[in-house]
C-alpha atoms as one frame of an Amber mdcrd trajectory, in Angstrom:
protein
  67.756 -61.680 105.373  69.499 -64.614 103.764  67.989 -67.814 102.129  69.469
 -70.432 101.608  67.821 -73.911  99.952  69.306 -76.904 101.120  67.989 -80.595
 100.241  64.833 -80.815 102.355  65.184 -77.378 104.421  65.471 -73.968 103.879
  67.808 -72.089 106.325  66.665 -68.283 106.839  69.798 -65.751 108.321  69.229
 -62.498 109.770  71.314 -59.728 108.292  71.914 -57.025 110.397  69.704 -54.453
 108.645  66.657 -56.936 109.306  64.021 -55.970 111.895  62.768 -58.147 114.795
  59.649 -59.708 113.783  57.072 -59.961 116.402  54.719 -62.896 114.904  55.408
 -65.948 112.797  52.906 -64.389 110.291  55.329 -61.377 109.883  58.344 -63.447
 109.759  56.626 -65.651 106.749  55.907 -62.282 105.152  59.295 -61.269 105.024
  60.185 -64.575 103.889  57.757 -64.722 100.993  58.484 -60.916  99.740  62.556
 -62.079  99.719  61.695 -65.175  97.731  59.649 -62.838  95.048  62.965 -60.890
  94.995  64.580 -63.888  94.042  62.243 -64.370  91.278  59.842 -67.346  92.908
  56.598 -66.461  92.604  54.999 -67.894  95.752  51.948 -66.967  98.298  51.686
 -67.300 102.152  48.805 -69.303 103.174  46.850 -71.144 105.874  47.357 -75.020
 105.350  44.312 -76.056 105.921  42.718 -73.875 103.532  44.956 -75.827 100.712
  43.433 -79.261 102.198  46.537 -80.132 104.563  45.768 -81.760 107.349  48.742
 -80.844 108.843  49.043 -78.533 112.291  46.296 -76.577 113.477  44.373 -74.072
 111.446  46.570 -70.994 112.263  49.657 -72.782 110.665  50.727 -71.444 107.862
  52.884 -71.817 105.085  54.677 -70.508 101.753  54.078 -72.305  98.673  54.671
 -71.688  94.782  51.846 -70.404  93.558  51.893 -73.512  90.582  52.564 -76.002
  93.320  56.276 -76.644  92.735  57.522 -76.517  96.255  56.252 -75.344 100.137
  58.043 -74.145 103.149  56.826 -74.642 106.467  58.015 -74.905 110.180  57.883
 -78.665 111.000  58.456 -77.571 114.440  54.934 -75.266 114.752  53.800 -77.330
 117.660  57.090 -77.018 119.662  58.214 -73.486 119.062  57.636 -70.216 117.329
  59.983 -69.287 114.700  59.960 -65.823 114.677  61.382 -65.925 118.602  64.196
 -68.439 117.430  64.814 -66.227 114.373  65.189 -63.231 116.507  66.895 -65.070
 119.404  69.731 -67.005 117.201  69.475 -64.920 114.169  68.922 -67.879 111.959
  65.881 -70.528 111.666  65.095 -73.697 109.644  62.037 -74.332 108.039  61.540
 -77.824 106.153  61.202 -77.640 102.315  58.724 -80.264 100.138  59.500 -80.054
  96.825  56.579 -81.248  94.661  58.274 -81.058  91.402  59.885 -84.092  91.264
């Protein structure tokens, strides 16, 4: 899995050794593990538990433990990110940088 940070988005590209994901949670867990291996201190959490009024009760995101940034699917209501990742080999998620 290749993770590339751009201005306000994160592009996640599938590598030949990556498995198929059956849920969005499994995809985000794999992204979280890859970010941790890159040296980021991140957690995966339901957005509403942090007080965000975005999406529904089930929407999850990845955020820096010290609140520097968050990664989430801006098209959560329109698509299943894991299905897009499996089909296209790539998915783009939104990046909110709170450090600035």
